[in-house]
C-alpha positions, 0 to 999 in steps of 0.5 A: 493518504492514510496508513493502516495496519492489519492483523492478517494479510491474505493474498487471496487467489492471485498472490502478487496482485490482489489481497484482502486486509484483515481487521485493522490494528492501527490507523492514522485516521483520515489523510496524514498527508496529501498527494496532489493530482498535479504531482501524481497524475490527473486521474485515479489510474495515474495516481495509483500508478505513481504511488505504486512506483513510489512505494516499490522504490521505497521498499527497495531503497528506503532508509526504513524499508526494513520496517515494512519488510519485517511484516507479512506484506505491504499493499496499496489500494483505495478505500472500498477498492481493489488492494494490490500486493507490493511486497510479501514475505515468502 
């Protein structure tokens, strides 16, 4: 898993579903930790579903979730794939 910060957060034509990240302003580089398929699921769809739930739970209840909610938005996706909005400031 890699964490990336972007200068802009454009939810695009489908707010709440897809977004396009702006230029990177921060990156952890390659994987800072791994989530094994044995934990998250056997294929990418299961992995995405599991990680989506984890992120949603953290945004709602995490001890440092206020840091995430102080930004324009929080998204999730695969490199060169669709990005999904998990939280956005109204």
